[in-house]
C-alpha positions in Angstrom: 71.7 40.2 3.4 72.5 40.4 6.7 71.9 44.3 7.8 74.5 46.4 10.3 72.9 49.8 11.0 74.9 51.6 13.7 72.6 54.0 15.3 73.6 56.9 17.9 71.5 55.5 21.1 72.1 55.9 24.7 73.2 52.1 26.2 75.7 50.1 27.2 79.6 50.2 24.8 80.1 46.4 24.7 78.8 45.4 21.3 80.0 48.9 20.0 83.6 47.6 20.9 83.7 44.3 18.6 82.2 46.6 16.1 85.1 49.0 16.3 87.7 46.6 15.7 85.4 45.2 13.0 85.8 48.6 11.1 89.2 48.3 11.6 90.1 45.1 10.1 87.9 45.1 6.5 88.7 41.6 5.9 85.3 39.9 5.8 86.0 36.7 7.6 87.2 38.6 10.2 84.0 41.5 10.4 81.8 38.0 10.1 83.6 36.5 13.1 82.9 40.2 15.1 79.2 40.2 14.5 78.6 36.1 15.1 80.5 37.5 18.6 78.1 40.5 19.0 75.0 38.1 18.4 76.1 35.9 20.7 76.6 39.0 23.6 73.6 40.2 22.6 71.7 36.9 23.6 73.8 36.4 27.1 73.3 39.9 28.5 69.3 39.5 27.5 69.4 42.3 25.0 70.6 45.2 27.6 73.3 46.1 25.0 72.1 46.6 21.7 68.6 46.1 19.7 68.3 43.1 17.3 65.8 42.2 14.9 65.4 39.4 11.7 65.7 41.2 8.3 63.1 39.4 6.5 64.4 35.9 7.7 67.8 36.7 5.9 69.9 37.9 8.6 69.7 40.2 11.5 69.5 44.3 11.6 71.5 45.5 14.6 70.9 48.9 16.1 74.0 49.3 18.0 74.4 51.7 21.3 77.1 54.4 21.0 76.9 55.3 24.6 77.1 59.1 26.0 78.1 61.6 23.2 81.2 63.4 22.4 81.5 66.8 21.8 80.6 68.1 18.2 83.9 68.3 16.8 84.8 65.0 17.7 81.4 64.1 16.7 82.8 64.9 13.0 85.4 63.3 13.1 83.5 59.7 14.0 81.7 60.7 11.0 84.0 61.1 8.8 85.9 57.8 10.4 82.6 55.3 9.8 82.5 56.9 6.3 85.9 55.8 5.8 85.3 52.5 7.5 82.3 52.3 5.9 83.8 52.9 2.1 86.3 50.8 2.5 84.5 47.9 3.9 82.1 47.7 1.1 85.2 47.6 -1.2 86.5 44.9 0.6 83.0 43.1 0.5 82.6 43.6 -3.0 86.1 42.7 -3.8 86.4 39.7 -1.2 89.7 41.2 -0.2 92.2 38.3 1.7 95.0 40.7 2.7 95.9 41.4 5.9 93.7 43.4 8.4 95.3 47.1 9.8 95.9 46.7 13.2 92.7 47.0 15.6 92.4 48.8 19.0 90.8 45.8 20.7 91.6 47.5 24.1 88.9 49.7 23.8 86.6 52.3 21.8 88.0 54.5 19.3 89.0 57.9 20.5 85.8 59.9 18.9 83.4 57.8 22.1 85.9 57.3 24.7 85.0 60.6 26.3 81.5 58.6 27.4 83.6 58.1 30.8 84.6 61.4 31.4 80.9 63.1 30.4 79.5 60.8 33.1 81.8 61.9 35.8 81.9 65.8 34.7 78.2 65.7 35.4 78.9 65.3 39.2 80.6 68.9 38.5 78.4 70.8 36.1 74.8 70.3 36.7 74.0 72.0 33.5 76.4 69.1 31.4 72.8 67.2 30.7 71.3 69.9 28.8 74.5 70.3 26.9 74.6 66.7 26.4 71.3 66.2 24.9 72.1 68.9 22.9 75.1 67.0 21.1 73.5 63.9 20.8 70.6 65.8 18.7 73.4 66.8 16.4 74.9 63.6 16.3 72.4 61.4 15.5 71.9 63.5 12.0 75.6 62.8 11.4 76.0 59.0 11.9 72.2 57.4 12.1 72.2 56.8 8.0 75.1 54.6 8.7 74.9 51.5 7.0 77.0 47.9 6.1 75.9 45.1 4.3 77.5 41.7 4.1 76.6 38.6 2.3 74.3 36.4 4.8 76.2 33.1 3.8 79.3 34.9 5.8 76.9 35.2 8.1 75.4 31.9 9.0 78.2 29.4 7.1 80.6 29.9 9.6 82.9 28.9 6.3 85.6 32.3 7.4 86.6 31.7 11.0 89.8 32.7 13.6 92.1 29.9 13.4 92.5 27.3 15.8 94.5 27.9 19.3 96.8 24.9 19.9 98.9 26.5 22.6 97.8 27.0 25.6 98.4 25.3 29.2 97.2 25.1 32.8 97.9 25.4 36.6 99.5 22.1 36.7 102.9 23.6 35.2 103.2 26.0 38.3 103.5 29.2 36.1 99.6 29.4 35.1 96.5 30.5 36.3 92.7 29.7 35.7 90.8 26.3 35.5 90.7 24.9 31.9 86.6 25.4 31.9 87.6 29.2 32.0 90.1 29.0 29.1 87.6 27.6 27.2 85.4 29.8 28.1 87.5 32.9 27.2 87.8 30.9 23.7 83.9 31.1 23.2 83.3 34.6 24.2 86.7 35.6 21.7 84.6 34.1 18.8 87.5 31.2 18.3 85.3 27.7 17.1 88.3 25.4 18.2 91.2 25.6 20.9 93.9 23.0 22.0 95.3 22.4 25.9 99.3 21.5 24.8 100.7 22.1 28.6 104.4 21.3 29.7 105.1 17.2 29.8 106.4 16.0 32.3 110.4 14.9 32.8 111.4 11.8 33.6 112.7 13.5 36.7 109.8 15.2 38.3 112.6 17.4 40.1 114.7 18.5 36.5 112.7 22.2 37.0 109.9 23.4 38.3 108.1 24.8 35.7 105.9 22.0 34.4 103.3 18.9 36.0 104.7 16.1 37.4 104.5 12.6 36.3 101.9 11.8 39.0 99.9 14.6 37.7 99.6 13.5 33.8 96.5 11.5 34.2 94.8 14.5 36.3 95.7 16.6 33.1 93.8 14.7 30.5 91.0 14.0 32.8 90.7 17.8 33.5 91.0 18.3 29.1 89.0 15.5 28.9 85.7 17.3 30.9 85.9 20.8 29.3 85.5 18.4 25.9 82.5 17.1 27.5 81.4 20.0 28.4 82.1 22.7 25.8 79.1 23.0 23.0 80.0 24.9 19.8 84.0 24.6 20.9 86.4 21.8 19.7 89.1 20.7 22.3 91.8 19.2 21.7 94.2 17.4 24.0 98.0 17.5 23.3 101.2 17.9 24.9 104.2 20.5 24.7 107.3 18.0 25.3 111.1 19.5 25.8 113.5 18.1 23.0 116.9 17.2 24.7 119.1 14.7 22.8 119.2 11.2 24.6 115.5 11.8 25.8 113.9 10.3 22.8 112.6 7.0 24.9 111.1 9.1 27.3 109.5 11.5 24.5 108.4 8.0 22.7 106.9 6.8 26.3 104.8 10.0 27.0 103.4 9.9 23.0 102.0 6.0 23.9 100.5 6.8 27.1 97.3 8.5 26.1 95.7 9.0 22.6 96.9 12.5 21.9 95.5 14.9 19.1 99.4 16.5 18.5 102.7 17.0 20.0 104.5 20.1 20.0 108.5 19.8 20.3 109.7 23.1 21.8 113.6 24.1 23.0 113.9 25.8 25.7 117.2 24.0 27.2 120.5 24.6 25.1 122.2 22.4 27.9 120.8 20.1 30.4 121.0 23.8 32.5 120.1 26.2 31.2 116.6 27.5 29.7 117.5 30.1 27.6 114.1 31.7 27.8 113.6 31.6 31.7 114.0 35.2 33.6 115.7 33.4 36.6 119.1 32.0 33.8 119.2 35.4 32.2 122.5 36.6 33.9 123.8 33.1 32.6 123.5 35.7 28.9 126.6 37.5 30.0 129.5 36.7 28.9 128.3 34.2 25.7 128.2 35.1 21.9 124.7 35.6 20.9 125.3 33.7 17.8 127.2 30.8 19.7 123.8 30.7 21.9 121.5 30.6 18.8 123.4 28.0 16.9 123.4 25.7 20.3 119.3 26.3 20.3 119.0 25.6 17.0 121.1 22.6 16.7 118.7 21.2 19.0 115.6 22.2 17.3 116.9 20.9 13.8 117.4 17.4 15.8 113.7 17.7 17.4 112.5 17.9 13.7 114.5 15.3 12.3 113.6 13.1 15.4 110.1 12.7 13.6 108.7 12.4 17.3 106.3 15.6 16.9 103.6 17.0 14.8 104.8 20.9 15.5 107.9 22.8 16.5 106.9 25.2 19.0 108.6 29.0 18.7 110.4 28.7 16.7 113.1 31.8 17.6 112.6 31.6 21.2 116.1 32.8 22.2 115.0 36.2 21.2 112.5 36.8 23.8 115.2 39.2 25.7 115.8 41.2 22.8 119.2 39.2 22.8 120.4 38.3 19.1 123.4 37.7 17.0 125.1 40.5 14.9 125.2 37.9 12.3 123.2 36.6 9.7 120.9 33.5 11.3 119.5 32.8 7.9 121.7 29.7 7.4 121.0 28.1 10.9 116.9 28.9 10.1 117.6 27.0 6.5 119.3 23.9 7.9 116.4 24.0 10.5 113.7 24.3 8.0 115.2 21.8 5.6 114.5 19.3 8.6 111.4 20.1 8.8 110.3 19.8 5.3 111.8 16.7 5.3 110.1 15.4 7.8 106.8 16.7 7.2 106.2 18.8 10.5 104.4 21.7 11.1 105.7 25.2 12.9 103.8 27.2 14.8 103.1 31.0 14.8 103.5 31.6 18.7 101.6 34.7 19.6 103.5 35.0 23.3 106.4 37.0 21.9 104.1 40.1 21.2 103.5 40.0 25.1 107.5 39.8 26.0 110.7 42.4 25.9 111.0 40.9 22.2 107.4 42.3 21.5 107.3 40.0 18.5 105.4 37.0 17.7 107.9 33.8 17.0 108.8 33.5 14.4 110.0 36.5 12.8 108.7 37.6 9.7 112.0 36.8 8.1 112.0 33.2 9.2 108.2 32.9 7.9 109.2 34.3 4.7 111.7 30.9 4.4 109.1 28.8 5.5 106.4 29.9 3.1 109.3 29.4 0.0 109.5 25.8 1.5 105.4 25.0 2.2 105.9 24.4 5.7 103.0 23.9 7.8 101.4 26.0 10.1 99.7 26.3 13.6 98.5 29.5 15.6 99.3 29.7 19.6 98.6 31.7 22.1 100.6 30.4 24.9 98.4 30.8 27.3 98.9 31.3 30.5 95.4 32.7 31.6 92.4 32.8 30.8 92.6 35.8 29.1 95.6 35.3 27.0 93.3 32.6 24.9 93.6 33.9 21.3 95.6 37.2 22.1 97.4 38.4 19.4 95.5 36.4 16.3 95.1 40.1 14.2 98.6 40.5 14.3 99.6 36.4 13.5 97.1 36.1 10.4 98.2 39.2 9.3 101.9 38.1 9.4 101.0 34.6 7.8 98.9 36.4 5.1 102.1 38.8 4.3 104.4 36.3 3.4 102.0 34.3 1.6 100.5 31.8 3.4 96.5 31.0 3.0 96.1 27.6 5.0 96.8 26.1 8.6 96.8 23.3 10.1 94.6 21.2 12.3 95.2 18.2 14.3 93.1 15.3 15.7 94.8 12.0 16.8 98.0 12.9 15.5 96.2 13.2 12.0 96.7 16.7 10.2 93.9 18.6 8.0 94.3 22.1 6.5 91.7 24.5 6.4 91.6 28.2 4.5 93.1 31.4 6.9 
């Protein structure tokens, strides 16, 4: 067994942040992943954040710092929260529950311990606060020092359960992303991913087609930059791919791109509903004015269906992209969705859960729950992608994406190597 013991120790809060997330996400695989991340963080920071010791050779005993203690009333609330979390997690572990997790407060600590920074600041103005804090800490020690969680060591050691691969990320060559590929890889390791794929915007036959993709003469440079990351990464699988815009009449160009390098997968995306209008481009948002949203969505799905029918792609990207600016038809789009999904099913092409929508006006994963339910009914395979345009976005929204996929019935996701697809448990 791996024993995790939470103690009210004075110290840093980085590890507690990870464990706070784990306590709110009671799916065993996610807790396991975050625990392994905490161990890695501990090793990288020379034991400054936690005390780790082997537990009889079967796992780790982890002493996690809570930092400066909160006021006693809030500490009571913290105790209750820990007890509830311990109970929920215990039930989940015993039943091996695979249901969707509760949404995590990934951005910080629970409210009960956020006051540590405030206490430090107030100490400057309240000389007697040191004594008050000591008294509060002694009381809190009694409240939470017995909090222990046990999980099977095999979940910790085997790594059998982990986050899905993040197959959608970009590089500065597309002219609207930042950060070196190595930084994306480092971020992936930091958040606990074991596999990623770079899929930057492919060049068009004409370099002046638009200004948000690499030039054709930069394609080899892009490949080499990903190859360097593949060579330098330890414990992280890195795939080489492209996100290719589908436009009718560009099929020969797409085949030419596909033949130039041994890609692991190709994402087919539709951004343009005409040769001059990319529906997701903020610079073109005025073009929505005076247009019937349903007609725009229909034109988009006509092209998305053609992309699936073409057989040129392994994955279809962000399938309901026109919702980005929250401009949606009043009419039922089910027939549009189903026509596309029929083609995807026929051609055996996957669709991605793209979490970039959570960071846009629509504040929703691409595609929507209604769309994904229809896809699940047809057993359309899925992948996951953050559509990261900066290292900090790698793996962003995966808690929500995994929960969404599971909630509509998915229990597997796709991985690719040299354009051959395999499936892994979700």
